[in-house]
C-alpha positions in Angstrom: -31.4 -14.4 96.7 -28.1 -13.2 96.9 -26.9 -14.1 93.5 -25.9 -11.5 90.9 -27.4 -12.1 87.4 -25.0 -13.1 84.5 -25.2 -13.8 81.0 -24.9 -17.4 80.3 -25.8 -17.5 76.5 -26.6 -14.9 73.9 -28.8 -15.2 70.7 -27.9 -12.8 68.0 -29.9 -12.4 64.9 -27.9 -11.2 61.7 -30.2 -9.9 59.0 -27.8 -10.4 56.6 -28.1 -14.2 57.1 -31.9 -14.1 56.6 -31.8 -13.9 52.7 -29.0 -15.0 50.4 -27.1 -12.0 48.9 -27.7 -11.9 45.3 -25.6 -10.1 43.0 -28.4 -9.0 40.4 -31.9 -10.4 40.3 -32.7 -13.9 41.9 -32.8 -17.2 40.4 -32.8 -15.8 36.7 -29.7 -16.7 34.8 -28.2 -13.2 34.4 -25.7 -12.4 31.7 -26.4 -15.6 30.4 -26.5 -16.9 26.6 -29.8 -17.3 24.8 -29.2 -20.9 25.3 -29.1 -20.6 29.2 -32.1 -18.5 29.3 -34.0 -21.2 26.9 -32.8 -24.0 29.2 -33.8 -22.0 32.5 -37.3 -21.1 30.6 -37.6 -25.2 29.6 -37.0 -26.5 33.1 -38.1 -23.9 35.8 -41.8 -24.8 35.5 -40.9 -28.5 36.3 -38.6 -27.9 39.2 -39.9 -28.6 42.9 -39.6 -25.2 44.8 -39.5 -24.8 48.5 -41.2 -21.7 48.2 -44.5 -23.9 46.6 -44.1 -26.4 49.4 -42.1 -28.7 47.2 -44.4 -28.3 44.3 -43.4 -27.4 40.6 -44.8 -24.1 39.3 -46.8 -26.2 36.8 -48.5 -28.1 39.6 -49.0 -25.2 41.6 -50.7 -23.3 38.7 -53.2 -25.9 38.7 -53.9 -25.7 42.6 -56.0 -22.7 43.5 -54.3 -22.7 46.9 -50.9 -22.5 45.6 -51.7 -19.8 42.8 -51.2 -16.9 45.1 -47.7 -18.0 46.2 -46.8 -19.0 42.5 -48.2 -15.3 41.4 -45.8 -14.1 44.0 -42.8 -15.9 42.7 -43.7 -14.8 39.0 -43.8 -11.1 40.2 -40.5 -11.6 41.9 -39.1 -13.0 38.6 -40.6 -10.1 36.7 -39.2 -7.6 39.0 -35.9 -9.0 38.7 -35.8 -9.3 34.9 -36.7 -5.5 34.8 -33.7 -4.7 37.1 -31.4 -6.7 34.7 -32.9 -5.2 31.7 -32.2 -1.7 33.3 -28.8 -2.8 33.7 -28.6 -4.0 30.1 -28.3 -7.7 31.0 -30.1 -10.1 29.3 -32.9 -12.0 31.3 -35.3 -14.8 30.3 -39.0 -13.8 29.1 -40.8 -14.5 32.4 -44.1 -13.6 30.4 -43.6 -16.7 28.4 -43.5 -18.9 31.8 -46.9 -17.0 32.6 -48.4 -18.0 29.4 -47.1 -21.7 29.4 -48.3 -22.0 33.2 -51.8 -20.1 32.3 -50.9 -17.5 35.1 -52.2 -14.3 33.5 -50.9 -11.2 35.3 -54.2 -9.2 35.1 -55.7 -12.2 36.8 -54.5 -10.8 40.5 -55.4 -7.2 40.2 
């Protein structure tokens, strides 16, 4: 064909942009006061979440098809709360959210 190949464009994937870099934990109000933790606990079950296809955790807990995704979120929150506790940082009681949403941890073993 007579032409030398050349690069006309380049796609670079930066793994650091895949997930936000979190200081400690995830969406938990780390280092927060008891009032902040109580506010998070009161509002999180009724927040529409992209991870639940725009549903709230409360609504997802009632739909069998959404329960595995909600369970994954709850486990992530529990993991983050444990990490915070290991650092001596206050974290909300995710077990309380489980109880409120009627999502017992032993249901998924």
